[in-house]
C-alpha positions, 0 to 999 in steps of 0.5 A: 563496506556495503550500504544497505537500507531496511524498513520496519514497516507497520500496519494499522494494527501496529503489527510489523512486516518481516520477510523470509529469505529463500534457500539459495541466498546468503542467509537461507530461510532467515527472517529480515526487514525488507530493503536492499543496497543503495544505488549510485547517487541514491539517497537512503530514503529513495533507496528504501522506497524503491526497494520496498516497491520492487520487493513487495509492491507496497507503498510506505510512508517514512516516519523516521530513521534509526541508528545504523548497524555496522555488521561483519558477516565474515564474507561481507561487511554491511552498514544497515540503515533502518527506517520506521515506516507505515503502510496502508497496504495489507498484502505484500507481493513477494518477488525476492522472498519466500514468505512474509508475516505481520507480527506483533512487537512482543513476538518480534524477537522469537523470529530467526533473524539474520544477524544484523536484523537482530540488532535492528529489532532490538533497537526498535523495541528499545526505542518504543519501550523508552517512548523515544518516538516523539521526535519523529512525530509532528503533532497535529490534532483535528481541531488544529487543521484549517480549511484554508487551502494553503494550510491544509496542503502544507499539513498533507504534504508533511504528514510523516505517520499513520497517526497523522493520516488518522487525524486528518481523516477524522477531520475530513469525516467531521468537516466536508470542506476538508474532505473536498480538499483532500479529494481535490488534492488527490487529482492534483498534478503534484504527485507527492500531494496527490499520493498523500491526499489519496492515501488519507482518503483511504483512511476516511473510506475505511471508516465510512465507505459511503462518504465517497459515493458522491465522488465515485463517478468522478473517480471512475471518469478520471482513472485513465488520466492518472499517471501517478501509480501511487495515487491510482493504487489508492483510488482503486483501493477506495473503489474496492471498498465501495458499492459500485452499484452507486454508479451508472451502467456507463461508468461501470462499463468504463471501470470494467474496461479500465480494470481489464486494461490493467490486467492485460498491461505488462507495465502496471504494478502488482498491487494495482493489478490485484485491486483491478482483479477485486473490482472486476470480481465485484462487477462480475457479481452484477454482470455474470457474463464477465466471469469467463473473460475475467477467469481467462485474464487471471489465468493468463496473468498467473502464468508469468506472475509472481508468487503474490499475484498467483496467490491473489489470482487463485483467491479470486478464481475460487471466489468466482467459482463460488460466487452468488449472482445478484440481479442486475441494476443497470446495463454495461 
């Protein structure tokens, strides 16, 4: 019996991520929920977070766990362990699958799933229809959130859903003290706290990008000191949402150098590289002389990159070819 985890991953629109297996697999061209086998000594939760990162290069927050599915495929027997998860990431970068879709709940059962995944899909739909998700949520209302450091830190560390992140984000928009604490936590050496706080900040900036402007320079100055890739991904995403003309020429130069170092690094995650590409494209609108170097870097990256990074690279190259040129407001 093989133990396998999978994730029902939902985005901001409550759509669900499904991925398609390739031709040379046990279940060619079947759709499934992403996941994989447990490694020795690994918990179910550690496994699903690792597998989603390796297969899709996206960050997930586990919201709950569903009933296991025992299934006999004939040539193998599996125990499929499903999790309900949320993500802020919009585009997965496929390393093992040939396609992906974000589908609405009502369309879930129209897909040609692998047999075990059919049961996961049915169980998920029955669960949502019966409104049995309440036991997976910690109900937090904006009015309940305190500005006290310890209380807010506990709330951030224990957030288990997109909805909770939304509540905290709304509070941060309404209360500058909460926003400042979230920003402070994002730069913490506590990796769990830093990721969850920066993840919540992205929700704030999705609604009001201008709220980050007073802190944008500090973020740029801090990027090369962040060794938490999850936090780095969130902060780079925030920068892509921001007007980088709000920082001075020196800081734009630091940002340029940092993003090029990401593109040329063999160790950075695909999603981090994707955000670096987008930031450099935005910088090239101000500094056209960056265009050639960015084009060369992306072309080189695409030669050995995954399908996902190749698709993103092509998109940026197309935008570079068509981009308008804005007058410079500062100098690198």
